[in-house]
C-alpha positions in Angstrom: 23.8 -10.6 -5.6 21.1 -9.7 -8.1 19.5 -12.5 -10.1 21.0 -11.2 -13.4 24.5 -11.0 -11.9 24.1 -14.6 -10.6 23.0 -15.9 -14.0 25.9 -14.1 -15.8 28.4 -15.4 -13.3 27.2 -19.0 -13.8 27.2 -18.6 -17.5 30.7 -17.2 -17.4 31.9 -20.1 -15.4 30.3 -22.6 -17.9 31.9 -20.8 -20.8 35.3 -20.7 -19.1 35.0 -24.5 -18.7 34.0 -24.9 -22.3 37.0 -22.8 -23.5 39.4 -24.9 -21.3 37.9 -28.1 -22.7 38.1 -26.9 -26.3 41.7 -25.8 -25.8 42.6 -29.2 -24.6 41.0 -30.9 -27.6 42.5 -28.6 -30.2 45.5 -30.4 -31.8 48.8 -28.5 -31.8 49.0 -28.9 -35.6 46.5 -28.6 -38.4 43.8 -26.9 -36.4 40.5 -27.3 -38.1 38.5 -24.1 -38.7 35.5 -25.4 -36.7 37.7 -25.3 -33.6 38.8 -21.8 -34.2 35.2 -20.7 -34.9 33.9 -22.3 -31.7 36.7 -20.8 -29.7 36.0 -17.3 -31.2 32.3 -17.6 -30.4 33.0 -18.7 -26.8 35.5 -15.9 -26.3 33.2 -13.3 -27.7 30.4 -14.4 -25.4 32.8 -14.4 -22.5 33.8 -10.8 -23.3 30.2 -9.8 -23.5 29.4 -11.3 -20.1 32.5 -9.8 -18.5 31.5 -6.4 -19.8 28.0 -6.7 -18.5 29.2 -7.8 -15.1 31.6 -4.9 -15.0 28.7 -2.5 -15.7 26.6 -4.2 -13.0 29.5 -3.9 -10.5 30.0 -0.2 -11.3 26.3 0.4 -10.9 26.3 -1.5 -7.6 29.2 0.6 -6.3 27.6 3.8 -7.4 24.4 3.0 -5.5 26.3 2.4 -2.3 27.3 6.1 -2.0 
């Protein structure tokens, strides 16, 4: 596994934990905008990392042939 892929995987795991923690702390009613903003930022970063990991995986598969 490349160093970049390892870093991204570790960051993705950390972000997933933060998202889960935030979802547990968000009250079911009267959600404060700060919670939504934090969740949006975490999910956006998660999506960026997932996209970059997919590109790395495709690149790795292409170099195997």
